[in-house]
C-alpha positions as CSV (number, residue, x, y, z in Angstrom):
1,X,0.1,0.1,-0.1
2,X,1.6,3.3,-0.9
3,X,2.1,5.8,1.6
4,X,0.1,9.1,1.6
5,X,2.2,12.4,1.9
6,X,-0.3,14.0,4.3
7,X,-3.4,12.7,6.3
8,X,-5.6,15.0,8.0
9,X,-6.7,13.7,11.6
10,X,-10.2,15.2,12.6
11,X,-10.7,13.0,15.6
12,X,-9.4,14.7,18.9
13,X,-9.0,11.2,20.3
14,X,-6.6,10.6,17.6
15,X,-5.2,13.7,17.5
16,X,-4.1,13.6,21.0
17,X,-1.5,11.1,20.2
18,X,0.1,13.7,17.9
19,X,0.8,15.9,21.1
20,X,2.8,13.2,23.0
21,X,6.6,13.7,22.2
22,X,7.7,10.3,22.2
23,X,4.8,9.4,19.7
24,X,5.7,12.4,17.3
25,X,9.2,11.2,17.4
26,X,8.2,7.6,16.0
27,X,5.8,9.0,13.7
28,X,8.8,10.8,12.4
29,X,11.2,8.0,12.2
30,X,8.7,5.7,10.7
31,X,7.6,8.2,8.3
32,X,10.8,8.0,6.3
33,X,12.0,4.3,7.4
34,X,10.7,1.0,8.2
35,X,11.9,0.0,12.0
36,X,11.2,-2.8,14.3
37,X,10.5,-2.1,18.0
38,X,13.9,-2.5,19.2
39,X,15.5,-0.2,16.6
40,X,13.1,2.6,17.9
41,X,14.0,1.6,21.6
42,X,17.6,2.5,20.5
43,X,16.9,5.6,18.5
44,X,14.6,7.0,21.3
45,X,16.5,5.8,24.1
46,X,13.6,4.0,25.6
47,X,12.9,0.8,27.2
48,X,11.3,-1.7,25.1
49,X,8.2,-2.0,26.9
50,X,7.5,1.8,26.6
51,X,8.0,1.5,22.7
52,X,5.7,-1.3,22.6
53,X,3.1,0.8,24.5
54,X,3.3,3.7,22.0
55,X,3.4,1.4,18.9
56,X,0.4,-0.3,20.3
57,X,-1.6,3.0,20.4
58,X,-0.5,4.4,17.1
59,X,-1.5,1.1,15.3
60,X,-4.8,1.2,17.1
61,X,-5.3,4.6,15.8
62,X,-4.3,3.7,12.5
63,X,-1.4,6.1,12.2
64,X,1.0,3.0,11.7
65,X,1.0,-0.4,10.2
66,X,3.0,-3.5,10.1
67,X,5.0,-3.1,6.9
68,X,6.6,-6.5,6.7
69,X,8.0,-9.1,8.8
70,X,11.2,-11.0,9.1
71,X,11.5,-14.6,10.6
72,X,14.0,-15.0,13.3
73,X,14.9,-18.0,15.5
74,X,12.6,-19.9,17.9
75,X,10.0,-19.3,15.2
76,X,9.6,-15.5,16.4
77,X,8.7,-13.2,13.6
78,X,10.4,-9.7,13.7
79,X,7.7,-6.9,12.5
80,X,8.7,-3.8,10.8
81,X,6.4,-0.9,11.2
82,X,6.0,2.4,9.0
83,X,3.7,5.1,9.4
84,X,0.5,5.3,7.0
85,X,1.6,9.0,5.9
86,X,4.4,11.3,5.5
87,X,2.7,13.8,8.0
88,X,0.1,13.7,10.2
89,X,-2.0,17.0,10.2
90,X,-4.8,17.8,13.0
91,X,-8.1,19.7,11.6
92,X,-7.7,22.8,13.7
93,X,-11.8,23.6,13.6
94,X,-12.5,20.2,14.7
95,X,-10.2,20.1,18.0
96,X,-11.1,21.3,21.6
97,X,-9.4,24.4,23.1
98,X,-6.5,22.4,25.0
99,X,-5.3,21.0,21.7
100,X,-5.9,24.4,19.6
101,X,-3.7,25.9,22.0
102,X,-1.1,23.0,21.2
103,X,-1.3,23.3,17.4
104,X,-1.1,27.3,17.6
105,X,2.1,27.0,19.6
106,X,3.6,24.9,17.1
107,X,2.7,27.2,14.1
108,X,3.8,30.2,16.2
109,X,7.2,28.8,16.2
110,X,7.2,27.8,12.3
111,X,6.3,31.4,11.6
112,X,9.1,32.9,14.0
113,X,11.6,30.8,12.3
114,X,10.6,31.9,8.9
115,X,10.6,35.3,10.1
116,X,14.0,35.1,11.7
117,X,15.4,33.4,8.2
118,X,14.1,36.7,6.4
119,X,15.9,38.7,8.9
120,X,19.0,36.8,8.5
121,X,19.0,36.7,4.9
122,X,17.5,40.2,4.3
123,X,18.0,42.3,7.3
124,X,14.7,42.9,7.7
125,X,12.3,42.8,10.7
126,X,8.3,41.4,10.5
127,X,6.9,43.9,13.3
128,X,3.5,41.9,14.3
129,X,2.0,42.1,17.8
130,X,1.3,39.0,19.8
131,X,-2.1,39.2,18.9
132,X,-1.5,39.6,15.1
133,X,1.1,36.7,15.3
134,X,-1.7,34.3,17.1
135,X,-4.3,35.5,14.6
136,X,-2.1,34.8,11.7
137,X,-0.8,31.4,13.2
138,X,-4.9,30.1,13.8
139,X,-5.2,31.1,10.0
140,X,-2.5,29.0,8.8
141,X,-3.7,26.3,10.9
142,X,-7.0,26.5,9.2
143,X,-5.6,27.0,5.8
144,X,-2.9,24.1,6.4
145,X,-5.7,21.4,6.3
146,X,-7.3,23.0,3.2
147,X,-4.1,22.8,1.3
148,X,-3.2,19.3,2.9
149,X,-6.8,17.6,1.9
150,X,-6.4,19.3,-1.7
151,X,-3.0,18.1,-2.4
152,X,-2.8,14.8,-0.4
153,X,-2.5,12.9,-4.0
154,X,-0.7,10.9,-5.9
155,X,0.2,13.6,-8.5
156,X,1.5,15.7,-5.2
157,X,3.9,13.0,-4.4
158,X,5.0,12.5,-7.7
159,X,5.4,16.3,-8.7
160,X,7.3,17.3,-5.5
161,X,10.1,16.3,-3.4
162,X,9.3,13.1,-1.4
163,X,11.7,13.9,1.6
164,X,9.4,14.3,4.4
165,X,10.9,17.9,5.5
166,X,10.5,18.7,2.0
167,X,7.0,18.0,2.1
168,X,6.3,19.6,5.3
169,X,8.4,23.1,4.0
170,X,6.2,23.0,0.8
171,X,3.4,22.4,2.7
172,X,3.5,25.2,5.2
173,X,4.9,27.5,2.5
174,X,1.9,27.3,0.3
175,X,-0.5,27.5,3.3
176,X,1.4,30.8,4.5
177,X,1.4,31.9,0.5
178,X,-2.4,31.6,0.6
179,X,-2.8,33.4,3.8
180,X,-0.7,36.2,3.0
181,X,-2.6,36.6,-0.2
182,X,-6.2,36.5,1.2
183,X,-8.5,39.9,1.4
184,X,-10.5,38.4,4.3
185,X,-11.4,41.2,6.4
186,X,-11.4,39.0,9.3
187,X,-7.8,38.6,9.1
188,X,-6.8,41.5,7.4
189,X,-5.2,42.8,10.7
190,X,-2.6,40.0,10.7
191,X,-2.0,39.4,7.5
192,X,-2.3,43.3,6.1
193,X,1.1,44.1,7.6
194,X,2.9,41.2,6.5
195,X,1.9,41.3,3.1
196,X,2.9,45.0,2.7
197,X,6.3,44.3,4.1
198,X,6.7,41.2,2.0
199,X,5.6,43.2,-1.1
200,X,8.1,45.8,-0.4
201,X,10.9,43.1,-0.1
202,X,9.6,41.7,-3.7
203,X,8.6,38.2,-1.9
204,X,5.0,38.9,-3.1
205,X,3.9,40.8,-5.9
206,X,1.1,43.3,-5.2
207,X,-1.0,42.0,-8.2
208,X,-1.2,38.6,-5.8
209,X,-3.2,40.8,-3.2
210,X,-5.2,42.8,-5.2
C-alpha cells in the first residue's frame, strides 16, 4: 500500500496522540524508514515495553502499520513498522480548545522561524504584535488543512520532493502564501502588515493581493 504524503486527523482522540513527544518522534522515524520496536527503542533511548505501548496506541489509531515481518530464531517474527503517511495534520477547526492551544504554539514557532530567516537573509524585521501573530498562526492552521486535503494525492507526491521535511516545508509555504494573499477582512489585521512588508521586499507581488 503506497504511503500518503499527508493525512488530516479530525478525531480529537487520535489528535491527542500527535501531542505526545515520544509518539511524534516515532511517527517521524517511521515516515521515512521501516523500523522494528528494538530499533526504535535504541533511537529514542527508551525501554522496549514503553516503545511497545506507543506502537500499540499508534497502530490502533491507524497512524502506523506493520510493513513486513522477518523470521528470526525460535519461530519469532520480527515486525517492521511504518507510518501510514509522511505527515499528520490535526484539523484545527475540529479540535477542542486544549488541543488548539498546542497546535497554535507549533505554528507560532514555525512562523517565528520563517521571519527569523528573513531577518538573517534580508536584514528585515517583521513587526507584528503578539495578537497579530496568534491570529496569523490560527489562520495558517486552518488553511494548512485545506491545502493538505487538496494536495494529498499521488500526483502531488510525484511532482514534489518526496522527503518528509521537503513535503512539510512545501505544505507550510503554500499555506502561508495563501494566507498572506487573502483579502478576508477577518484576518486583514494579521496578514496586512506582513503582506505589505513582503511586497516591498519583492517576496510577494502586489497583483497577488489585489
